[in-house]
C-alpha positions as MATLAB code, in Angstrom:
seq = 'MSKDKTPDAEPKKGGKMKKLLMIGIGAVVLVGAGAGAGIYFGALSAHEAKPEDHYPKLVVRSNEEPPAAEGEEKEAPLKVGTVAVPNDKFKVDPRKYEITYFAIPDAFTTNLADGSGFLQVGISLSTFYDGKVIMNIKRQQVPIRSVVLMVLAEQDPALLATSQGKQQLQRQLTAAINDVLRDKEGFGGIDNVYFTSMVIQ';
ca = [
       6.621   92.769   88.682;
       7.805   91.019   91.487;
       9.859   88.767   89.413;
      11.555   91.572   87.537;
      12.359   93.304   91.031;
      14.057   90.096   92.573;
      16.786   89.581   90.125;
      17.585   93.336   89.925;
      17.885   93.332   93.760;
      20.332   90.469   94.019;
      23.021   91.834   91.767;
      22.842   95.319   93.383;
      23.430   93.620   96.794;
      26.213   91.608   95.585;
      27.769   94.571   93.917;
      27.837   96.234   97.044;
      29.313   93.360   98.819;
      31.943   92.975   96.456;
      32.835   96.887   96.881;
      32.963   96.653  100.480;
      34.986   93.470  100.389;
      37.472   95.288   97.961;
      37.682   98.544   99.847;
      38.248   96.194  103.234;
      41.083   93.922  101.447;
      42.721   97.081   99.944;
      42.740   98.926  103.423;
      44.400   95.706  104.882;
      46.869   95.648  102.308;
      47.890   99.324  102.487;
      48.074   99.121  106.427;
      50.259   95.972  106.069;
      52.521   97.386  103.210;
      52.858  100.692  105.557;
      53.742   98.646  108.450;
      56.038   96.417  106.701;
      57.862   99.432  105.048;
      57.993  101.034  108.508;
      59.691   98.028  110.188;
      62.041   97.495  107.155;
      63.269  100.972  106.969;
      63.458  101.451  110.907;
      65.608   98.162  111.079;
      67.873   99.787  108.083;
      68.595  102.797  110.047;
      68.843  101.423  113.305;
      71.532   98.891  111.970;
      73.267  101.083  109.495;
      76.627  101.636  111.024;
      78.255  104.833  110.362;
      82.077  104.871  109.912;
      82.778  106.483  113.322;
      81.329  103.689  114.989;
      84.084  101.473  113.972;
      86.793  104.144  114.644;
      89.169  103.703  117.655;
      87.838  105.541  120.826;
      89.971  107.667  123.142;
      90.865  106.065  126.363;
      89.965  108.139  129.580;
      92.962  108.512  131.980;
      92.416  107.093  135.147;
      94.127  107.340  138.755;
      94.480  103.471  138.881;
      97.948  101.647  138.372;
      98.353   99.584  135.230;
      98.112   96.048  135.782;
     101.722   94.491  136.120;
     102.431   92.275  133.077;
     103.344   88.871  134.297;
     106.743   88.134  132.701;
     108.333   89.922  129.966;
     106.936   87.973  127.112;
     103.204   88.617  127.880;
     101.752   91.555  126.256;
      99.637   93.851  128.338;
      96.051   93.789  127.339;
      94.745   96.148  124.731;
      92.994   99.216  126.132;
      89.405   99.943  125.516;
      88.396  103.456  124.677;
      84.683  105.140  125.733;
      85.146  108.447  123.989;
      84.128  108.536  120.328;
      85.376  111.396  118.019;
      84.443  112.436  114.575;
      87.889  111.852  112.900;
      91.502  111.197  113.789;
      92.574  114.916  113.387;
      90.437  115.503  116.558;
      92.476  117.791  119.088;
      93.326  115.789  122.246;
      93.832  116.870  125.654;
      96.724  114.844  127.001;
      95.979  115.413  130.597;
      92.452  113.583  130.041;
      93.377  110.617  127.902;
      95.656  107.761  128.547;
      98.699  107.301  126.156;
      99.864  103.962  124.825;
     103.128  103.165  123.322;
     103.952  100.626  120.839;
     107.483   99.471  119.820;
     108.015   98.612  116.240;
     109.743   95.211  116.529;
     112.768   95.621  114.199;
     114.779   98.660  113.507;
     114.979  100.381  110.097;
     118.139  100.611  108.170;
     118.620  102.558  105.086;
     121.107  104.594  103.263;
     121.179  108.157  103.328;
     120.106  110.642  100.865;
     123.553  111.735   99.831;
     124.834  108.122   99.622;
     127.668  108.945  102.085;
     126.230  106.712  104.817;
     123.573  104.822  106.307;
     121.101  105.456  109.245;
     119.651  102.933  111.371;
     116.725  103.682  113.721;
     114.404  101.979  116.183;
     111.010  103.748  116.575;
     108.099  103.482  119.175;
     104.634  105.013  118.426;
     102.239  106.954  120.778;
      98.433  106.880  120.792;
      95.627  108.171  122.950;
      93.352  106.017  121.262;
      92.323  102.227  122.245;
      93.677   99.079  121.016;
      92.121   99.344  117.857;
      94.959  101.450  116.529;
      97.529   98.959  117.840;
      95.683   96.210  115.972;
      95.650   98.495  112.651;
      99.561   99.221  113.052;
     100.202   95.451  113.518;
      97.660   94.699  110.375;
      99.662   97.330  108.470;
     103.347   96.691  109.315;
     104.341   96.090  105.616;
     103.123   99.516  104.183;
     104.333  101.155  107.543;
     107.563   99.899  107.147;
     107.944  100.850  103.423;
     106.748  104.403  104.138;
     109.166  104.763  107.123;
     112.239  103.608  104.982;
     111.201  106.092  102.069;
     111.182  108.837  104.698;
     114.310  107.881  106.321;
     116.229  107.532  103.061;
     115.490  111.147  102.241;
     117.222  112.563  105.221;
     120.177  114.803  105.200;
     122.921  113.603  107.754;
     124.015  116.955  108.627;
     120.498  117.886  109.435;
     120.094  114.661  111.317;
     122.856  115.741  113.543;
     120.805  118.559  115.069;
     117.947  118.361  117.530;
     115.700  120.296  115.118;
     116.467  117.896  112.415;
     115.255  115.031  114.596;
     112.138  116.783  115.670;
     111.413  117.295  111.902;
     111.860  113.590  111.085;
     109.645  112.750  114.036;
     106.868  114.919  112.361;
     107.537  113.646  108.928;
     107.171  110.054  110.230;
     104.062  110.671  112.254;
     102.433  112.266  109.277;
     103.431  109.284  106.785;
     102.290  106.541  109.315;
      98.842  108.396  109.966;
      98.732  108.655  106.056;
      99.114  104.935  105.619;
      96.725  103.913  108.411;
      94.002  106.383  107.129;
      94.463  104.931  103.697;
      94.220  101.322  104.752;
      92.211  101.383  107.787;
      90.072  104.649  107.667;
      91.617  106.121  110.674;
      95.208  107.332  111.850;
      95.438  107.879  115.610;
      99.182  108.231  115.816;
     100.286  110.969  118.316;
     103.974  110.951  117.717;
     107.005  108.825  116.878;
     109.847  108.387  119.351;
     113.369  107.218  118.655;
     114.439  104.327  120.812;
     117.771  103.955  119.087;
     119.525  105.826  116.218;
     123.078  105.203  114.318;
     124.215  107.517  111.637;
     127.357  106.143  109.846;
];
C-alpha cells in the first residue's frame, strides 16, 4: 500500500506546483501588460498635440518701448505671444494686446471691373497675434497675392472714389486674406488691411 500512495502523491504535488506557477506567471503578465498599456496611452495623451497648440498666440501689450531697429534693412524680431485662443475668430480687445503691422512688399496692379481703367494699391496687414501669423503670410504670399488681385479686379471705380467704398474694400480684403490663411495654415489672424498707396486711373 505504501507503494501505491507514493506515486499518487507526487503527481498531485507537481500539479499543484504547476497551477501555482501558471497563476503566478499569468498575474505577472497581466500586471506587466496593464502597466505597459498605461504607460503607452499616457504617453500618447501627453504628446498628442491639439491644433490650438500650434495656433499663433496673442501678444500682451507692454508699457516698454519697442527696441529700435539698427539700420533700416534689419527686420524687427518677431513677437512671441503668450495668450492662447480657441480660434482666429476670437474677439480681441485692442487695449490689451500688441498690434503688429506687416507691409506686403510689392504693390498690386489690376484692371477695374468695367475695363475703363486700372487700380494700383499698396497694402499693409495688421495682427494682434505673434510672429507665427507673419511667417504664415510670408509662406502663403502667392495665394494671398492671387486673392487680393481677384478682389481688386471686381471693384467699381465710382465706389472706390468714396470713403465707404474704400472701407468696404478693406473688409473684403481682410476676409479674403483670412480665408487663404485658414485654408492653408489653419488660422487667419489678420485684423485689418490698410492702404499704403492707391492710384485709380
